[in-house]
N, C-alpha and C positions, 0 to 999 in steps of 0.2 A: 285641670277639666282631665280626666280620664279621656285616652283616644277610645274612638268608636273600633268595635270589630271590621277590619277591612272588608269583608263578604258583606256586612251588613252598610256599608260606606259604597259600595258597587251595586248592592242589592241584587246579589247571587248567593245561591247555596255552595257549601264547602266542596260538593261534588262536581261544580261548575267547568267545564270545558276550557280550555285557552281560547276557542273562539268565543264561548259566549262572556269570559272576562273581556275579551277586546270589546265586542258589542256595547256590555252594558259601560263600560268606559268611554266609548265614543258617543253614546248617548247623552250622557250626564255631562261629559265635556263640553259638549256643544251647546247644551243649556245652562251650563255655570261659567264659561269662560268670559274673565273680568269684561273683556273687549265685546263682549256681547250681550252680558246680563249685568245690569249698572246697579240691580238692588244691593241693599245692605248685607254684607254676608257672603254674597256671591264669591268674592276673591277667597276667603277663608274654605268655604266648601269645593273651590275648584282646587286648591292645594289639597285637600284631605282627600278627593275622588285620584288625583293624580299621584299623590302618595301611595295609597292602595293599590293604583293599578302599577306603580313601580315593582311592588313586592309581589303580588299576584301575578304578573303577568311573566315573571323571573321563576324558573324552575327550580333552580336551589333556594333563592330567598322565599318563595312560598313552603318549600318543603321545612326549612326552617321555623317559619313562622306557623304552620300547622301544627311545629312541636313544641315551641316554647313563647307562641304570642308575639308581642311588640317587644319582649326582652331580649329575642333572637339578635345576633349581632348582624349589624347592616339593616336593621328593619327600624323603622320610624326615625331615622334621621333626618328627613326632611322638614322644611320649615315652612312658609306661608307662602303664597303667591310672590310676593315681593323678593324672597328668597331666591326663588326658581328665577324669577327676571334677573336677580343680582349673580347668580351662578351663571347663566346665558351671557351675561355682560363682561363677568370674568373671563370667561372662554374666548368672547370675540375681542378682547386686547387689553381687557382693565380699564380702571382708571374714568375714560371718557362715558357720557352718557348713551345710553341704547336709543340709534336711531333707527325710521323704519329701515334703511338699507340694510340695516345689519341682518333684518331677517330674510333677506333677497338670496336666494342661493343657500341656507344654510344647509350644510350638507349632513345628514343624519342626525346625533344629538336628541336631547330630550324635546327640545321644541320644534326640533325640524320634524321631529315624527308627529307630535302634539298637531301643529298646525297643517300637516298634510292631510291628518285625518280629518279635523274640523271644518277647515275651508277648499278641500278637495284642490290643493295645490296653491292656495291663494292665502297670503299672510293675514294679519288682524287690520294692518294698515291699508288694506285694498292692494298690496302688491304681492308679487310672486313670492310665496313664502315656501317650508319644507325644502324638500327637495328640488333642484330644478327640474322643470319639465322640458323636453326635448320633444320637438313634433316628430310623430310617428311618420317614417317613411312612407311615401305613397308606394302603392303595388299595381303593378300592371296588369291587365285584365288577362283572364283564361282565354285560351282559343281551343276549338275543336277543329279535327281533319280526318276527315272518312278516309279509311282503307278497308278494302277489299279483300279476304285470306280463302284460299282454297279450304274444304273441310280438313283435309290433313295437316294444313298450317295451325288451324286452330285447334285441332287435336292434338298435337303435339308441340307447338310454339313454335316461333319463327323470328327472325331478326330482319328489319325492311328497313332499306334507306329511304330517306323522306327527306325530300328538297322543300324546303320553307322558307317564307318571306316574312322576315321579320324587322319591321321597322323599315328603314333604309337599305338592310343587308339581305341576303339570300345564302341561307345556310342550308346544308345537308347533313342530317344526323342519324345514328343508327338506333332505332326502336326495336326493343326487345320485347315481343309479345309472349305473355307465359302461357303456356299449355293450358288447354282446357277453356277459352274463352268461349263464350256464345254469341249468337247474332245479337246484335245492340250492345255488345259491354263495351266499357270504357275504360282505356287503359291511360292511367295518370304518367308524365312525363315532368317530372319537377324542374322548375326553373327554362322553362323552353316556350313559355308563352309570350304574350306582349311585353316588350320592354320599355316602354314611355315612360314608366314608373321609376322609383328609385330601387326598388325590387322587381324583378320580372315575375310576371304570371305562369301558370302550367300550361302546359299543352294536354289534352284529351285526345286519344286516338280513340275514335268510334269505331268500331269493328262490325263489317258484314260479311258473313259465310256465305260462300257459294252452296247452294245444295248440292250433295253428292248424286251421281249416278245411280248408286246403288246401296249405298250404307244410309242408313236412319239413325239419330242420335235420340237416347232418350236417360237424360241426365250423365251420368258418366258410362254408362252403357251403349254399344251401336248394336245395331239388327242388320242380317243380312239376308235376304232370300235367297234361298239354294233350292234348284229345280230338280226333280230327280223322275226317272222314269217310274212307271209302276213296277215294272219288273226289278229297279234298282231298290224300289222300298220293300217289295217283297222277300228279296233275296240278300239285301243288304250289299254295301259297296265301299269302296273307298273313293273321295272325292277332295282336289286339290281345291282349294277356296283362298281366294286373298282377305288380307288382315291389313289393319294400319302399317305394321311392322313386317310386311311382304307375306308371301304364301306360304301355306303349311297343309300337311293333309290331313282330312277328316275321316274317320270311320262311321260310316251308317250301320248301325246295328240290322238285321234282317227285321221285317214285319214294321219299318216306320213307317209311319203312316202321314198324311198332308196336316202341316200345322205343329209339328212336333218341333220344339225347340233344343239346341243340342249347343253346349256352352263351351266358349273356347276362353279360359281364365287368362284374365291381365290384357287381354288385347283390344280394351275398350280406350275411352278418353284417360289421359292424364292429367290431374291438376294438383302439385305441390307432391304429397307423398302417398295421395290416391291413385287410383287406375281403378277403372272399370273394365267390363268383359264385353266379350261378343259372343252374340245370340246369332246361331244359324236357324233360320225357320225353313222348315222342309215344304216345298211345295210339289205335289205329285201331280205329274201330268201324264195325262191319260190318251193313248192310241186313237186317231183317227182313220177312218175307211176301212172296217174291218168286213172281210168277207164271210158268207155262211159257214165255211169250216171252221174259222177263228170263233163265231158267234157260237157255233157247236161245242167246241173246245173248252169256251169260259163256261156255258151252260154245265157243261158234266163236272167242270171242276168247281162251278157252284154246287152243285149237289152232293159232292166230296167233301167241301169245306162250306157249311151253310153259316151264313152271318146275316145278323140284322143290327147295323149299329145303332138302330132309334130304339131298341128292347129298352125297357126300364129305364128311360131319361126323364119320364114324368109328362110328357106331352105326345 
């Protein structure tokens, strides 16, 4: 009787992926395995499925089969289910009969893989089959440790010595906090958590950032209020301002009003390769306690330079 097309045997199209082939084989093998299915002909169908899978799961064999069909070298050489059991018996030492314990810990090989897929690691005799299963090592729990950083430490990064109680021991470790962390950020330190299991858990540093006296953060940018007198705003001036990387001199153009923002590039928050800017927000401060002569002078000045800042703004 002519052999059936291998794709037809597995019920997949010729365009099926390797994963599709594997899923089809697993489904059919579960259904037809002789130790599961006692119907007449189940063994032969199982062997047919296994033969098709042996070819289509191998890249080189599948390529040859697609070109030459069953005539391809190395294709179609498998026998029935008894032949496969006999092959396994010879691999296990020849001569003697196959015993249930022969399947225990069968490392790799045709049947190791099949039983691994079919029974989830248990062989057809109810014993451990396929590859040996070793229990996964237990893992210690993760722990959290709160730390408080200054605004500058969070913006530029820092290294903190932390004294931790880990089980029955106390250990001091240096934790590197990356630049740019925010209030509430969690920094992971692998392997420094609970050690009660076979594998240590992780340590999570929970960051609290102290508000700055005069900086405010917006993303990677920082803002700084810069008070100016009305005279400095009118005439312009040069003001020394702080930045996260030290002081610098800021030039205020003449006629700068309250609320104007002057940018200092690259003096904001750093995070990896990114860096924000610092914005200096101008706050004009007016003089108090003006006398009559001062008021007269301002009135005359207003007459020479009339200005209505609310004109044409829509309200």
